[in-house]
NUGUFI-656277 format. One record per residue (C-alpha): residue number from 1; residue in one letter; x, y, z. Coordinates in nm, 3 decimals, always signed. Last residue first. Example, Ala and Ser with C-alpha at 12.3 -4.5 7.8 and 13.67 -1.06 7.14 Angstrom:
residues 2
(2,S,(+1.367,-0.106,+0.714))
(1,A,(+1.230,-0.450,+0.780))
***
This chain:
residues 222
(222,L,(+10.852,+21.165,+6.181))
(221,E,(+10.512,+21.307,+6.098))
(220,R,(+10.363,+21.249,+5.754))
(219,V,(+10.408,+20.875,+5.733))
(218,I,(+10.261,+20.680,+5.443))
(217,V,(+10.276,+20.302,+5.472))
(216,D,(+10.327,+20.160,+5.123))
(215,A,(+10.206,+19.831,+4.981))
(214,Q,(+10.328,+19.552,+4.758))
(213,R,(+10.171,+19.224,+4.656))
(212,P,(+10.416,+18.959,+4.559))
(211,R,(+10.596,+18.971,+4.222))
(210,G,(+10.555,+18.761,+3.909))
(209,A,(+10.371,+19.029,+3.718))
(208,A,(+10.358,+19.355,+3.910))
(207,D,(+10.047,+19.438,+4.110))
(206,P,(+9.974,+19.808,+4.141))
(205,R,(+10.083,+19.955,+4.474))
(204,E,(+9.865,+19.926,+4.779))
(203,E,(+9.826,+20.228,+5.006))
(202,V,(+9.830,+20.209,+5.383))
(201,T,(+9.781,+20.502,+5.618))
(200,Y,(+9.834,+20.355,+5.963))
(199,K,(+9.564,+20.412,+6.221))
(198,L,(+9.582,+20.071,+6.391))
(197,D,(+9.266,+19.975,+6.200))
(196,R,(+9.463,+20.052,+5.884))
(195,L,(+9.727,+19.801,+5.987))
(194,A,(+9.462,+19.537,+6.059))
(193,T,(+9.303,+19.607,+5.721))
(192,L,(+9.639,+19.539,+5.554))
(191,L,(+9.660,+19.207,+5.737))
(190,E,(+9.298,+19.121,+5.653))
(189,D,(+9.370,+19.173,+5.282))
(188,V,(+9.689,+18.968,+5.313))
(187,S,(+9.485,+18.682,+5.451))
(186,A,(+9.396,+18.509,+5.778))
(185,P,(+9.482,+18.806,+5.999))
(184,A,(+9.549,+18.730,+6.369))
(183,A,(+9.638,+19.063,+6.531))
(182,D,(+9.702,+19.040,+6.904))
(181,A,(+9.653,+19.418,+6.922))
(180,A,(+9.977,+19.459,+7.118))
(179,A,(+10.155,+19.241,+6.863))
(178,L,(+10.021,+19.439,+6.567))
(177,A,(+10.128,+19.762,+6.740))
(176,R,(+10.480,+19.631,+6.808))
(175,V,(+10.510,+19.526,+6.446))
(174,L,(+10.393,+19.876,+6.345))
(173,R,(+10.647,+20.042,+6.574))
(172,G,(+10.943,+19.844,+6.445))
(171,K,(+10.850,+19.918,+6.083))
(170,T,(+10.808,+20.287,+6.169))
(169,A,(+11.156,+20.301,+6.323))
(168,K,(+11.314,+20.131,+6.022))
(167,N,(+11.161,+20.370,+5.769))
(166,F,(+11.231,+20.658,+6.006))
(165,H,(+11.607,+20.595,+5.997))
(164,S,(+11.617,+20.515,+5.625))
(163,V,(+11.407,+20.804,+5.493))
(162,V,(+11.220,+20.673,+5.188))
(161,S,(+11.064,+20.948,+4.983))
(160,R,(+10.729,+21.109,+4.907))
(159,R,(+10.658,+21.459,+4.779))
(158,P,(+10.328,+21.639,+4.819))
(157,A,(+10.301,+21.967,+4.625))
(156,G,(+10.289,+22.324,+4.756))
(155,D,(+10.652,+22.398,+4.686))
(154,V,(+10.746,+22.086,+4.879))
(153,I,(+10.488,+21.928,+5.111))
(152,R,(+10.608,+21.621,+5.293))
(151,E,(+10.533,+21.250,+5.275))
(150,H,(+10.771,+21.003,+5.432))
(149,L,(+10.738,+20.661,+5.274))
(148,V,(+10.756,+20.323,+5.450))
(147,R,(+10.790,+20.001,+5.253))
(146,L,(+10.587,+19.684,+5.277))
(145,A,(+10.613,+19.361,+5.079))
(144,V,(+10.289,+19.164,+5.103))
(143,A,(+10.301,+18.786,+5.131))
(142,R,(+10.058,+18.510,+5.049))
(141,P,(+10.227,+18.392,+4.727))
(140,G,(+10.559,+18.344,+4.912))
(139,P,(+10.830,+18.605,+4.932))
(138,A,(+11.153,+18.520,+4.749))
(137,A,(+11.449,+18.454,+4.971))
(136,M,(+11.784,+18.624,+5.032))
(135,A,(+11.697,+18.913,+4.798))
(134,A,(+11.497,+19.096,+5.063))
(133,Y,(+11.800,+19.080,+5.290))
(132,A,(+12.023,+19.229,+5.021))
(131,G,(+11.812,+19.545,+5.001))
(130,S,(+11.494,+19.557,+5.206))
(129,R,(+11.294,+19.336,+5.441))
(128,L,(+10.957,+19.427,+5.596))
(127,D,(+10.762,+19.136,+5.446))
(126,L,(+10.428,+19.098,+5.621))
(125,V,(+10.339,+18.735,+5.566))
(124,P,(+9.993,+18.582,+5.540))
(123,G,(+10.110,+18.320,+5.522))
(122,D,(+10.115,+17.951,+5.422))
(121,D,(+10.448,+17.983,+5.242))
(120,P,(+10.672,+17.801,+5.486))
(119,L,(+11.047,+17.861,+5.453))
(118,A,(+11.303,+17.592,+5.389))
(117,T,(+11.248,+17.521,+5.017))
(116,A,(+11.441,+17.810,+4.865))
(115,L,(+11.628,+17.887,+5.186))
(114,A,(+11.958,+17.729,+5.087))
(113,T,(+11.952,+17.863,+4.732))
(112,R,(+11.862,+18.221,+4.827))
(111,W,(+12.100,+18.188,+5.120))
(110,Y,(+12.403,+18.145,+4.894))
(109,P,(+12.269,+18.404,+4.647))
(108,T,(+12.263,+18.664,+4.926))
(107,L,(+12.580,+18.544,+5.094))
(106,G,(+12.792,+18.624,+4.792))
(105,G,(+13.081,+18.387,+4.746))
(104,I,(+13.154,+18.084,+4.958))
(103,G,(+13.529,+18.032,+4.940))
(102,P,(+13.607,+18.388,+5.043))
(101,L,(+13.296,+18.559,+5.182))
(100,T,(+13.094,+18.812,+4.980))
(99,V,(+12.897,+19.034,+5.217))
(98,G,(+12.558,+19.184,+5.127))
(97,A,(+12.374,+18.980,+5.390))
(96,S,(+12.566,+19.154,+5.666))
(95,C,(+12.832,+18.996,+5.881))
(94,R,(+12.922,+19.130,+6.224))
(93,Y,(+12.867,+18.901,+6.516))
(92,A,(+12.704,+18.875,+6.862))
(91,P,(+12.642,+18.516,+6.965))
(90,I,(+12.308,+18.347,+6.896))
(89,R,(+12.022,+18.205,+7.104))
(88,D,(+11.694,+18.176,+6.913))
(87,T,(+11.408,+18.360,+7.089))
(86,L,(+11.393,+18.642,+6.835))
(85,R,(+11.354,+18.381,+6.562))
(84,V,(+11.634,+18.320,+6.318))
(83,V,(+11.677,+18.303,+5.941))
(82,G,(+11.997,+18.265,+5.741))
(81,W,(+12.250,+18.244,+6.025))
(80,L,(+12.535,+18.464,+5.899))
(79,G,(+12.371,+18.716,+5.667))
(78,S,(+12.066,+18.717,+5.890))
(77,F,(+11.695,+18.737,+5.813))
(76,V,(+11.481,+18.790,+6.122))
(75,V,(+11.160,+18.604,+6.199))
(74,A,(+10.855,+18.733,+6.382))
(73,R,(+10.552,+18.514,+6.446))
(72,A,(+10.585,+18.310,+6.764))
(71,D,(+10.820,+18.537,+6.955))
(70,V,(+10.624,+18.845,+6.846))
(69,W,(+10.289,+18.706,+6.964))
(68,E,(+10.444,+18.575,+7.287))
(67,R,(+10.576,+18.924,+7.356))
(66,A,(+10.228,+19.063,+7.295))
(65,P,(+10.075,+18.818,+7.542))
(64,P,(+10.347,+18.898,+7.802))
(63,A,(+10.311,+19.278,+7.776))
(62,L,(+10.587,+19.428,+7.565))
(61,T,(+10.864,+19.619,+7.744))
(60,A,(+11.152,+19.388,+7.652))
(59,V,(+11.031,+19.368,+7.292))
(58,D,(+11.130,+19.728,+7.222))
(57,L,(+10.992,+19.735,+6.865))
(56,A,(+11.115,+20.093,+6.821))
(55,E,(+11.460,+20.009,+6.962))
(54,Y,(+11.469,+19.698,+6.745))
(53,L,(+11.397,+19.900,+6.432))
(52,V,(+11.652,+20.171,+6.516))
(51,G,(+11.941,+19.944,+6.596))
(50,S,(+12.020,+19.640,+6.802))
(49,Y,(+12.029,+19.264,+6.762))
(48,V,(+12.174,+19.060,+7.046))
(47,E,(+11.893,+19.087,+7.300))
(46,A,(+11.612,+18.990,+7.063))
(45,A,(+11.844,+18.725,+6.921))
(44,P,(+11.834,+18.546,+7.256))
(43,A,(+12.183,+18.524,+7.405))
(42,A,(+12.499,+18.337,+7.319))
(41,P,(+12.846,+18.345,+7.472))
(40,A,(+13.136,+18.326,+7.227))
(39,T,(+13.323,+18.000,+7.187))
(38,A,(+13.292,+17.938,+6.812))
(37,L,(+13.233,+18.308,+6.743))
(36,A,(+13.575,+18.420,+6.867))
(35,A,(+13.710,+18.538,+6.532))
(34,N,(+13.387,+18.729,+6.469))
(33,R,(+13.436,+18.933,+6.787))
(32,M,(+13.796,+19.002,+6.692))
(31,L,(+13.682,+19.121,+6.354))
(30,E,(+13.430,+19.352,+6.519))
(29,G,(+13.709,+19.492,+6.735))
(28,H,(+13.881,+19.611,+6.419))
(27,Q,(+13.607,+19.871,+6.382))
(26,G,(+13.839,+20.171,+6.376))
(25,A,(+13.993,+20.046,+6.052))
(24,S,(+13.652,+20.079,+5.890))
(23,L,(+13.415,+19.795,+5.817))
(22,G,(+13.245,+19.682,+5.495))
(21,L,(+13.280,+19.316,+5.585))
(20,V,(+13.506,+19.235,+5.289))
(19,E,(+13.702,+19.559,+5.341))
(18,L,(+13.768,+19.480,+5.705))
(17,S,(+13.883,+19.132,+5.606))
(16,E,(+14.121,+19.273,+5.343))
(15,A,(+14.272,+19.522,+5.590))
(14,V,(+14.317,+19.245,+5.846))
(13,A,(+14.485,+19.026,+5.587))
(12,R,(+14.727,+19.304,+5.485))
(11,A,(+14.819,+19.385,+5.844))
(10,S,(+14.875,+19.017,+5.922))
(9,T,(+14.641,+18.874,+6.182))
(8,R,(+14.400,+18.633,+6.017))
(7,R,(+14.134,+18.523,+6.267))
(6,S,(+13.853,+18.712,+6.088))
(5,M,(+13.888,+18.508,+5.772))
(4,A,(+13.878,+18.179,+5.961))
(3,V,(+13.573,+18.290,+6.162))
(2,L,(+13.383,+18.406,+5.855))
(1,R,(+13.468,+18.092,+5.660))
***
């Protein structure tokens, strides 16, 4: 559906496709990339995905044991592919989890159904997803959802907020740190302890009925 939509060439169709994907007129090249997905060259997902989190994780510079750790444990949620490992070969594309494709509908509910029984729940799992990606699949019973808060002093009182750029960068750095430490926690408690041992300030939030455990990493320097 994504390829077919992206191949349309009339001015109206192009404008509609850009709107569906949340792209500007200046990003028409992304449509052309999607249109060629069937024959596009593929590369490991670690080389295809980019952005603040991946720059902070920087898998290319990890020592071999740490790289093996990441390759074996990390999975990425994708609006187009569902779930991939960093070693899976994929072409470059543009299609976020929040997209609604003609003939399919919202990708978030689509993947929520498709992934309902596809993911293992043996854990422990450090869930770093947010937004539409977090809604693609419910975390298992041995997961902890993590968010990053920036704490600063305002009028003499501490204030905490999510700062998107640094939220992603911190998540990339903490995965890198866990990999470098060859962390092998057997439970969520051990996972949170491993983060604290790596000098992260971790605070658990009160349990909410029917939801996985939740924790915050508090960052005071960005």
